[in-house]
N, C-alpha and C positions, 0 to 999 in steps of 0.2 A: 549513721543510718544504713549505709551500704553494708558495713560489716555485720550489723545486726540482722538484716534481711538475708544476707548470704549465709550466716550461721543458721537461721531458721530453715532455709532451703536444704542446707547440708544435713541438719538434724532430721528433717523429713525424709530425705533420701536414705540416710542411715537406718531409720526405722523401717522404711520400705524394703531395704536390702535384708534386714533381719527377718522380715515376714514374707520373704520371697515365695516360699511354698504356698502360702495362703493366697498371694497375688496370682500365682500360676493357676490355682483353682478358680479364683475370681475371673481371671481372663478366660478360662475354659467355659465358665458359666455365661459370661458376656458373649462369647463366640457362639455358643449354642442358641442364645436368644437372637442374635443377629442372623444366624442361619435360619432359624424358624420364621423370622419376620422378613427374610429375604432382602435385608438392607445391604447385603454384601454384593449384590449382582453387578452393580456398576463398577465397583472396585475390581471384581474378578474379570469383568469384560474388557475394561480399558486400562486400569492401572497395572494389574499383574503382568499382562504381556509386555508393556513398556518397560517395567522394572526387570522382567526376565531377560529382555534384550540387553539391558545395561549390565546385568550380572554376567551374561555371556561374554561381554566385552572385558569385564574386570578379571575373569578367570583365565582369559587367553594368555596373558603374560607368564602364567605359572604352568603352561603346558597343557591346558585343558581345552579341547575342542568341543564347544557347546553349540549344538544345533537348535534352532527354534522351529518347532513344528507349526505348520500353518493352521490346521483345523483340529486342534486337540483341546478338549475342555479340561482334561485331567492332568495332562503333562505340559509343563512350561518349558523345560529344557530337555535335550537328549545329549548326554555326554558320550563321546566316543573314546573308548579305552581298549587298546590292543585288539581292534577289530570288532569289539562288542559294543552294544549300545545300552546305556544306562538311563532309564527315564527318571527325571527329577520333577516332582510336583511342587510348584510354588503357589500357594493358595493365597486368597485375600487376607487371611489371618497372619501370614508370614511377612507382610510388607512393612510392618512397624506402626500400625495404627495406635497401638498401646503407648509407644513412646511419644507419638504426636499428641495424644491425649494428655499424657503426663506433662509435656512441654506447655501445652495450653493452660493446664492447671497451675503450673509454676508461674505463668505470667501474672495470674491474679495476686500472687504474693510478691513476686519480684519487682513489679512496677509500682508498688506502693511508694509514695514519695512524690516529690515535686520535680519530675523530669520533663524535659522538652519532648514534645510530641514527635518531632523528627527522629530524635535519638531512640525513642520507644519503637518507632517503625523500623529503624535500622536493626534494632535488637530482634524484633519479630522476624524479619527477613533472614538474619543470620541464624536464628534458632530453627526456623522451618527448614532452610536449606541444609544446615548442619545435621539436623535430625534425619533428613532424607538421605544424606550421604552416609551417615553412620549406619543407617538401616541397609543401604546398598552393600556397604563393605561387610556388614554382618552376614547378609545372605550369601555373598561371595565366599566368605570364610567357611560357612557351613557347606557349601558346594565343594570347596577345596578339601576340607576335612573328610567329607564323604567319598571323594574321589581317591584320595591317597591313603586314608586310614580305614576306619570301620564305622558301623552304625552306632556303636556305644559312644564313640567320640562325638559323633554327630548329635546324639541325644544330649550329651553334656553341654556342648557348645550351643545348641539350639535352645534348650530349656533354661540353662542357668547362666552361662558365660555371656550370652547375648543380653540378658537383663542387666548384668553387671556392667557391661559396656555402655548401655543406655544410661545408667546412673552416673558412670564416670563422665560421659558426655555432658549430662545436665550440670554436674558440678563445674566442669571446665567452662561450659557455656556461660554460666552465671558469673564465674570469676572473670572471664574475658569481658563480658558485657559491663560489669561494674567497674572494671579497671580501665576500659578503653572506649566504650560506646556511649553509655548513658551520661547525659549532661543534665545537671540540675538547672532549673530556671533561676534567673537572677533575682 
């Protein structure tokens, strides 16, 4: 049962990876709908500043001094480089809601079977925390690439590599959960 479900998830992720440009367009459409309906306001007001602070902490060990502006709606971080200041906008759409949505969708497939409720809850916690951390490291990587390289590299990392990382995380997560977390009922 586990192998069959894992194979299904892997096939779904492989198909999603092959249609990544269409997914990017779909994500843009969803984003514009959310922008129009103003569903993003709470994320932008509370989650983005929190995650921007965490990104600032993550980029510090690689030599980037990131400042957090107190009253700026459009700039989440200010990077200091050779006496100059570089504004970085982290928007609600950058925090990884798409990968959280994908994770929740995979729960509907991955939890089919006769598993103990506690092991399902453990898997959910691992999945949500892992996806959160993967998204933080993805944002930090984009900041580092933008700081040390150029905007084209940022574009590639932001639009394509980040999606690939989310898919790799999903495959790893389900492999780990089936191998070490989910317990079948007696």
